[in-house]
ZAMARRO-939839 format. One record per residue (C-alpha): x negated, y negated, z negated; residue number from 1; residue in three letters. Coordinates in steps of 0.5 Angstrom, whole numbers, padded with zeros to 4 digits. Layout:
N
X; Y; Z; NUM; ala $
...
***
This chain:
99
-0103; 0049; -0396; 1; met $
-0102; 0057; -0396; 2; trp $
-0095; 0056; -0393; 3; ser $
-0098; 0052; -0388; 4; thr $
-0100; 0058; -0383; 5; ala $
-0092; 0060; -0384; 6; ser $
-0089; 0054; -0382; 7; leu $
-0094; 0053; -0376; 8; leu $
-0093; 0060; -0374; 9; his $
-0086; 0059; -0374; 10; ala $
-0087; 0053; -0370; 11; ala $
-0090; 0057; -0364; 12; gly $
-0096; 0052; -0366; 13; arg $
-0104; 0055; -0366; 14; arg $
-0110; 0051; -0369; 15; val $
-0115; 0048; -0365; 16; tyr $
-0122; 0044; -0366; 17; arg $
-0121; 0037; -0364; 18; thr $
-0127; 0034; -0367; 19; gly $
-0132; 0035; -0372; 20; asp $
-0129; 0038; -0378; 21; asp $
-0122; 0036; -0375; 22; glu $
-0117; 0041; -0373; 23; trp $
-0110; 0040; -0371; 24; glu $
-0104; 0045; -0370; 25; ala $
-0101; 0044; -0363; 26; leu $
-0097; 0048; -0358; 27; ser $
-0100; 0051; -0352; 28; asp $
-0098; 0046; -0348; 29; gly $
-0100; 0041; -0352; 30; glu $
-0107; 0044; -0352; 31; ala $
-0107; 0045; -0345; 32; arg $
-0106; 0038; -0344; 33; leu $
-0112; 0036; -0348; 34; arg $
-0116; 0041; -0344; 35; gly $
-0116; 0046; -0350; 36; leu $
-0115; 0054; -0348; 37; ala $
-0111; 0058; -0352; 38; pro $
-0117; 0063; -0353; 39; glu $
-0121; 0058; -0356; 40; thr $
-0115; 0057; -0362; 41; ala $
-0118; 0058; -0369; 42; ser $
-0117; 0066; -0372; 43; arg $
-0118; 0063; -0379; 44; ser $
-0112; 0067; -0380; 45; phe $
-0107; 0073; -0378; 46; ala $
-0100; 0075; -0380; 47; phe $
-0103; 0083; -0379; 48; glu $
-0098; 0089; -0378; 49; pro $
-0097; 0093; -0384; 50; val $
-0093; 0099; -0387; 51; thr $
-0093; 0098; -0394; 52; val $
-0092; 0104; -0400; 53; thr $
-0091; 0104; -0407; 54; ile $
-0093; 0110; -0411; 55; asp $
-0090; 0112; -0418; 56; glu $
-0095; 0108; -0422; 57; gln $
-0092; 0101; -0417; 58; thr $
-0099; 0101; -0414; 59; asn $
-0098; 0097; -0407; 60; leu $
-0102; 0101; -0401; 61; lys $
-0102; 0097; -0394; 62; arg $
-0103; 0102; -0388; 63; ile $
-0105; 0098; -0381; 64; pro $
-0099; 0099; -0377; 65; ala $
-0097; 0098; -0369; 66; gly $
-0095; 0091; -0366; 67; asp $
-0088; 0093; -0367; 68; asp $
-0088; 0094; -0374; 69; ser $
-0083; 0089; -0377; 70; pro $
-0087; 0088; -0383; 71; val $
-0093; 0083; -0383; 72; arg $
-0099; 0081; -0388; 73; ile $
-0102; 0074; -0389; 74; phe $
-0110; 0075; -0389; 75; his $
-0115; 0070; -0389; 76; ala $
-0122; 0073; -0388; 77; pro $
-0126; 0067; -0390; 78; asp $
-0121; 0062; -0395; 79; pro $
-0125; 0056; -0395; 80; gln $
-0125; 0055; -0387; 81; gln $
-0118; 0057; -0387; 82; tyr $
-0117; 0051; -0393; 83; ala $
-0121; 0046; -0389; 84; gln $
-0117; 0048; -0382; 85; glu $
-0110; 0048; -0386; 86; met $
-0112; 0041; -0390; 87; gln $
-0114; 0038; -0383; 88; ser $
-0107; 0040; -0380; 89; cys $
-0103; 0038; -0385; 90; leu $
-0106; 0031; -0386; 91; gly $
-0105; 0030; -0378; 92; lys $
-0098; 0033; -0379; 93; leu $
-0096; 0028; -0385; 94; leu $
-0099; 0022; -0382; 95; gly $
-0095; 0022; -0376; 96; arg $
-0089; 0022; -0380; 97; leu $
-0084; 0016; -0379; 98; gly $
-0089; 0014; -0373; 99; arg $
***
């Protein structure tokens, strides 16, 4: 499920709470039709812009960068919340296949 966020991001979808412990990946248009504003979307993960350097001992150092940085790093501040949301989203998306 850890790759789910990148797929949702690439598809232009955000994660919205749609019930008790239920989450769905919706486009902004779908969310508006359901009465959900984009600013109510979950913030359980982000792709943060960074600059990355590696020193002579191969230690990775990431430095926050501006939005124009082409390099992004995935960040989920609360892994349990992220997992709960992705499990719900993925279940709903896969449940629609073949219908």
